[in-house]
C-alpha positions as CSV (number, residue, x, y, z in Angstrom):
1,A,14.0,76.8,125.5
2,S,13.5,80.0,127.4
3,N,14.7,82.4,124.7
4,A,15.7,82.6,121.0
5,E,19.4,81.9,121.6
6,E,18.7,78.7,123.6
7,M,16.2,77.7,121.0
8,A,18.6,78.1,118.0
9,I,21.2,76.3,119.9
10,A,19.1,73.4,120.6
11,R,18.3,73.1,117.0
12,V,21.5,73.8,115.3
13,G,24.4,73.6,117.8
14,R,26.8,76.3,119.1
15,R,28.8,76.5,115.9
16,L,26.1,77.2,113.5
17,Y,24.5,79.7,116.0
18,D,27.6,81.6,116.4
19,H,28.2,81.8,112.7
20,L,24.6,82.2,111.2
21,F,22.0,83.1,113.8
22,L,23.7,85.3,116.3
23,G,24.8,88.0,114.0
24,Y,21.8,88.0,111.7
25,T,19.2,87.9,114.8
26,E,21.0,90.9,116.2
27,K,20.9,92.8,113.1
28,Q,17.3,91.8,112.4
29,W,15.8,92.6,115.7
30,G,18.4,95.1,117.2
31,C,19.0,93.1,120.3
32,H,20.7,90.1,121.6
33,P,18.8,86.6,120.9
34,R,18.6,86.1,124.7
35,E,16.2,88.9,124.9
36,L,13.7,87.5,122.3
37,A,11.1,84.7,122.8
38,P,12.1,81.1,121.6
39,E,9.5,81.3,118.8
40,V,11.7,83.9,117.0
41,T,14.4,81.4,116.1
42,G,12.1,78.3,116.3
43,R,10.0,79.2,113.3
44,I,13.0,79.1,110.9
45,P,13.2,75.8,109.0
46,V,16.1,73.5,109.9
47,R,16.8,70.4,107.9
48,S,19.1,67.4,108.2
49,N,18.8,66.4,104.4
50,F,20.1,68.0,101.2
51,D,16.6,69.4,100.1
52,P,17.4,73.0,99.0
53,R,14.0,74.4,99.2
54,Y,13.0,76.7,101.9
55,F,9.6,75.1,102.5
56,T,8.9,71.5,102.5
57,D,5.5,71.7,100.6
58,K,4.9,69.2,98.0
59,Y,4.1,71.7,95.4
60,Q,6.1,75.1,95.1
61,A,7.4,77.1,92.4
62,L,9.2,80.2,91.6
63,P,8.6,82.4,88.4
64,S,10.9,81.0,85.6
65,R,12.6,84.3,84.9
66,G,12.3,85.6,88.5
67,Y,10.1,88.1,90.3
68,T,11.7,91.2,88.5
69,A,10.8,89.9,85.3
70,L,7.3,88.7,86.4
71,F,6.3,92.3,87.7
72,A,7.8,93.9,84.7
73,S,5.7,91.7,82.4
74,L,2.5,92.6,84.5
75,L,3.2,96.4,84.8
76,A,3.9,96.4,81.0
77,H,0.3,95.3,80.2
78,P,-1.7,98.0,78.2
79,R,-4.6,98.1,80.8
80,I,-2.1,98.8,83.7
81,T,-1.0,102.4,84.5
82,V,1.7,103.1,87.1
83,R,1.4,106.3,88.8
84,L,4.2,107.3,91.1
85,D,4.0,110.0,93.8
86,A,0.1,110.1,93.6
87,D,-2.4,110.2,96.4
88,F,-5.2,107.6,95.6
89,H,-8.0,109.8,97.4
90,A,-6.9,113.0,95.5
91,I,-7.1,111.5,92.0
92,R,-9.8,108.8,92.5
93,S,-12.6,110.5,90.9
94,R,-10.3,110.7,87.7
95,L,-9.6,107.1,87.4
96,R,-11.5,104.7,85.2
97,F,-11.9,101.2,86.5
98,G,-14.6,98.5,86.6
99,R,-13.6,97.0,89.8
100,L,-11.2,98.0,92.7
101,F,-9.6,95.2,94.9
């Protein structure tokens, strides 16, 4: 395949390409798939089975209550302070922390 359009059609056929890949790729990249390298659509997993997972890794997981609940729980910890609209360099001397990652 010499471009993303040819790659997608070779992998999923014209019908799925027209219904799924074409519009999404144009919206995502702002150009027609013919203008993109074949690797752009070649990296998207395509399966011919009923495995609903995005990746085929043996072990994979998602937070049981979703990512929103996970981050809400993390940020609610008493040792975590969320500061919005703050310039880190301007307030760094006022912050207390043992380790900065």
